[in-house]
C-alpha positions as CSV (number, residue, x, y, z in Angstrom):
1,X,50.8,29.5,-88.3
2,X,54.2,31.1,-88.0
3,X,55.0,32.4,-84.5
4,X,54.4,36.0,-84.0
5,X,55.3,37.6,-80.7
6,X,53.5,40.7,-79.3
7,X,55.5,42.5,-76.6
8,X,53.2,44.7,-74.6
9,X,55.3,47.2,-72.6
10,X,53.5,48.2,-69.5
11,X,56.1,50.6,-68.0
12,X,55.5,54.3,-67.6
13,X,59.0,55.0,-68.8
14,X,60.9,54.0,-71.9
15,X,64.0,51.9,-71.9
16,X,63.3,50.8,-68.3
17,X,64.7,47.6,-66.7
18,X,61.7,45.5,-67.7
19,X,62.0,46.5,-71.3
20,X,65.7,45.9,-71.4
21,X,65.2,42.4,-69.9
22,X,62.5,41.7,-72.5
23,X,64.6,42.9,-75.3
24,X,67.5,40.7,-74.1
25,X,65.2,37.7,-74.2
26,X,63.7,38.7,-77.6
27,X,67.2,38.8,-79.1
28,X,67.3,35.0,-78.8
29,X,64.2,34.4,-80.9
30,X,64.9,32.9,-84.4
31,X,65.1,35.4,-87.2
32,X,61.9,34.1,-88.8
33,X,59.8,34.9,-85.7
34,X,57.9,38.1,-86.1
35,X,58.0,40.6,-83.3
36,X,55.7,43.6,-82.6
37,X,56.4,45.9,-79.7
38,X,53.7,48.2,-78.3
39,X,54.2,50.6,-75.5
40,X,51.0,51.2,-73.5
41,X,52.4,54.5,-72.4
42,X,52.6,55.6,-76.0
43,X,49.2,54.0,-76.9
44,X,47.1,55.0,-74.0
45,X,43.8,53.3,-73.6
46,X,40.8,55.1,-72.2
47,X,39.3,54.1,-68.9
48,X,37.7,50.7,-69.3
49,X,34.0,50.7,-68.9
50,X,32.5,47.4,-67.9
51,X,29.5,46.7,-70.1
52,X,29.4,43.0,-69.6
53,X,25.6,42.9,-69.1
54,X,24.8,45.4,-71.8
55,X,24.3,44.6,-75.5
56,X,26.1,47.4,-77.2
57,X,29.6,45.9,-77.5
58,X,31.2,47.0,-80.7
59,X,34.6,46.2,-82.2
60,X,36.9,49.3,-81.7
61,X,37.9,51.2,-84.9
62,X,41.2,49.8,-86.2
63,X,42.8,53.3,-86.3
64,X,42.3,53.8,-82.5
65,X,44.8,52.7,-79.8
66,X,42.2,50.2,-78.6
67,X,41.7,48.8,-82.1
68,X,45.4,48.6,-82.8
69,X,46.0,46.7,-79.5
70,X,43.0,44.3,-80.3
71,X,44.3,43.5,-83.8
72,X,47.9,43.0,-82.5
73,X,46.6,40.7,-79.7
74,X,44.5,38.7,-82.1
75,X,47.4,38.3,-84.6
76,X,49.9,37.1,-82.0
77,X,50.7,33.5,-81.3
78,X,52.7,34.6,-78.2
79,X,51.9,37.6,-76.0
80,X,54.6,38.9,-73.7
81,X,53.4,41.1,-70.9
82,X,56.5,43.2,-70.0
83,X,55.4,45.0,-66.8
84,X,57.5,46.2,-63.9
85,X,56.3,45.0,-60.5
86,X,54.2,47.9,-59.2
87,X,52.8,47.4,-55.7
88,X,53.3,43.6,-56.0
89,X,51.4,43.2,-59.3
90,X,51.3,44.5,-62.9
91,X,51.4,48.2,-63.6
92,X,48.2,50.2,-64.0
93,X,48.8,50.5,-67.8
94,X,49.0,46.7,-68.0
95,X,46.0,46.1,-65.8
96,X,43.9,48.4,-68.0
97,X,45.0,46.4,-71.1
98,X,44.0,43.2,-69.4
99,X,40.7,44.8,-68.4
100,X,40.0,45.3,-72.1
101,X,40.2,41.6,-72.6
102,X,36.9,41.4,-70.6
103,X,35.2,43.6,-73.1
104,X,36.7,41.7,-76.1
105,X,35.3,38.5,-74.6
106,X,31.8,40.0,-75.2
107,X,32.3,41.7,-78.5
108,X,30.2,40.0,-81.2
109,X,32.0,38.1,-83.9
110,X,35.4,38.2,-82.2
111,X,35.2,34.9,-80.4
112,X,38.1,36.2,-78.3
113,X,38.2,33.2,-75.9
114,X,38.3,30.6,-78.6
115,X,40.9,32.7,-80.6
116,X,43.2,33.0,-77.6
117,X,42.9,29.3,-76.6
118,X,46.2,27.5,-77.3
119,X,48.2,30.6,-77.7
120,X,51.0,31.4,-75.2
121,X,51.2,34.1,-72.5
122,X,54.6,35.1,-71.1
123,X,55.7,37.7,-68.5
124,X,58.8,39.7,-68.0
125,X,59.1,41.9,-64.9
126,X,61.8,43.9,-63.1
127,X,61.4,44.3,-59.4
128,X,63.4,46.3,-56.8
129,X,63.1,43.6,-54.1
130,X,65.7,40.8,-53.9
131,X,63.0,38.3,-52.9
132,X,61.3,37.0,-56.0
133,X,58.2,35.7,-54.1
134,X,57.0,39.3,-53.8
135,X,56.1,39.0,-57.5
136,X,53.7,36.1,-56.8
137,X,50.6,38.3,-57.3
138,X,51.9,39.4,-60.7
139,X,52.7,35.8,-61.7
140,X,49.2,34.8,-60.5
141,X,47.5,37.5,-62.5
142,X,49.1,36.3,-65.7
143,X,48.8,32.6,-65.0
144,X,45.1,32.8,-64.0
145,X,44.3,35.0,-67.0
146,X,46.0,32.5,-69.3
147,X,44.2,29.6,-67.6
148,X,40.8,31.3,-68.0
149,X,41.3,31.6,-71.7
150,X,42.8,28.1,-72.0
151,X,46.2,29.6,-73.1
152,X,49.6,28.2,-72.5
153,X,51.7,30.0,-69.8
154,X,55.4,30.3,-70.3
155,X,56.1,31.8,-66.9
156,X,57.6,35.1,-65.8
157,X,61.2,36.1,-66.3
158,X,62.1,38.1,-63.2
159,X,65.1,40.4,-62.9
160,X,66.2,42.9,-60.2
161,X,66.5,46.6,-60.9
162,X,65.2,49.9,-59.7
163,X,67.3,52.7,-61.1
164,X,67.5,52.9,-64.9
165,X,69.9,50.3,-66.2
166,X,70.2,48.3,-63.0
167,X,69.1,45.1,-64.8
168,X,72.4,45.0,-66.5
169,X,74.0,44.1,-63.1
170,X,71.6,41.1,-62.7
171,X,73.7,38.5,-64.5
172,X,71.5,35.6,-63.4
173,X,68.4,37.2,-65.0
174,X,70.3,38.1,-68.1
175,X,71.5,34.4,-68.4
176,X,67.9,33.2,-67.9
177,X,66.8,35.6,-70.6
178,X,69.0,33.8,-73.1
179,X,66.8,30.7,-72.9
180,X,63.5,32.0,-71.6
181,X,61.5,31.6,-74.9
182,X,63.2,28.3,-75.8
183,X,61.0,26.0,-73.7
184,X,57.6,24.6,-74.6
185,X,55.0,26.3,-72.4
186,X,52.4,24.1,-70.7
187,X,48.7,24.7,-70.7
188,X,48.0,27.2,-67.9
189,X,46.1,25.9,-64.9
190,X,44.2,27.7,-62.1
191,X,45.6,27.0,-58.7
192,X,42.6,24.9,-57.6
193,X,42.6,22.7,-60.8
194,X,43.8,19.2,-60.3
195,X,46.0,17.5,-62.9
């Protein structure tokens, strides 16, 4: 299977620092790698309704925002969650998208968990704080989600920026972006799993 990257943009604004950092990293991908970019702000998902113990899970229509995101997610070999750090974790738009994964796990004939196994989850995030450890909850959310689905986890590319365009001043993050997708991502592990 040829590599196909899905970039899920979780910012409430367009051309924000997180998106600029993600696009810088994406520019380094080989020309034969397919890229699809979906802005969650432009493809709003309805509130997620948890029906995990109900039996009426249905595949969303392909022409809905939910259906489009599902199909793009299933088609991707690599999923890049590009979410700014909001209150020390992913944005609300991003969290809602990840909540939908719970429903897709229980949708008949999708076999979402088996389909996602072995694929790679990456993260890109801009934060206003100079201390990268404040993003640990965001990193944990993505790593643990990948581990649950037996995905690979490529890590999170962090950059510093608050006002629009600030990321361009973070030369270290821009340098890391040049090689971010070049490494082989290991299988994600939950914090309590022993090697």
